C-alpha positions, 0 to 999 in steps of 0.5 A: 477421922471420918472415912473418905468417900470413894469415887471411881473415874474411868478414863483416868489417863485422859485429859478430863479424867486426869483433871477430875482425879486431881480435883476430887483428891483435893476435895478429900475423896478416895479416888480409884482411877481406871484406865486401859493404859499405863499411868502417865507421869501425872498419874504416877505422881498422884499414886504417891497420894494415899487417897488414890489407887490406879487400876489398869482395867479395860471397860470393854471387859465386863468381868474386869470393870465389875471386879474393880467396882465390887472391890472398891464399892464407890459412891459414884462413877465418873465415866469419862473413858471414850474412844474419840473421833480421830480419823484413824480409829476403827468404827468397831473400836469406837463402838466397843469402847463407847457403847459396850464399855458404857453398858459394862460400867452401868451394869457394874454400878447396878450390881454393886449398888453404886449410887450414881453415874456421871456420864461424859458425852459430847455436843457432837450428838447434835451434828452440824446443824447448830447455828448459835450458842447456848444450845438447848438440851432439847435440840434434835440429835443428828450424829454425823459420824460413828463417834457421835452415834456411839455417844447417842447410843451410850446416852440411851443406855444411861437413860434405860438404866435410870428408868429400869433400875433407878440408877441416878445418872447425869449426862454431860454433853461437852462442847470443845474442851481446851486447857493446859496440857491438852495436845489434841483439838483445834485450840491446841493445834492453833496454839502449837502452830502459832507459837512455832510460826507455822500456818494455822489451817482451818479445814471447816469454818463452823460455829463453835463453842469451847469450854475450859477444862476446869469448868468441865471438872466443876460441872462434873462435881456439881452434877455429883452433888445434886445427883440425888435430886436430879435422878436423871438429867442431861446438861450441855457443858459449854461457855454458852458463847459461839465463835467461828473457827476462823475467828478463833484462829485469828484470836489465837494468832493475835494473843501469840503475836504470830 
């Protein structure tokens, strides 16, 4: 029986990371799931699979993440770990996780001859001046908060490592992600309120693109399969269709019969 190919997923406890681990296991990979936090129920269930290892590791600590990468020698790293743009997050924490953490992941990849890094970014890098979908990857960057700025800086690190070390890197800029099990974000908030009879509040009625998490996972896998021919590439991952947030709220209300 051929030996399984090994891949490493940072942010394995997160919404995308968890789904990605499940998908990669289903494809026959040996998966190393990395997270700062103890595994949630789904990951605990996954640990029963002999093809999965969970490593409680802080990517902000270079020695810690480098030790894991050196130990398991993955073919590729799917870097989904990130500090989000929630209002209660400290700017220094966001920078340390999203920028320093990405630097540590990239440096660990280079030191241990990892073939590729698939980096999770965000369409937040474009700011608010997006008038329609699909958005071009050449759209000017205009980060409006520390989260978006940290994603821009992390992308610049990815490009620098690709150019200076020949590391194969694919950057995936996600639009708003939704799906079963997601507890944060506008869609999850709207569904929760609509099913409980609570009012749906729209704080900012902007044009938006949303994408289902399974499509995000497939995009990661496709980028990995094509990475040797891509070398360095940036892709926007969304539905390609825009909707006003207020219209999304109304649609959810109709579906939930709220």
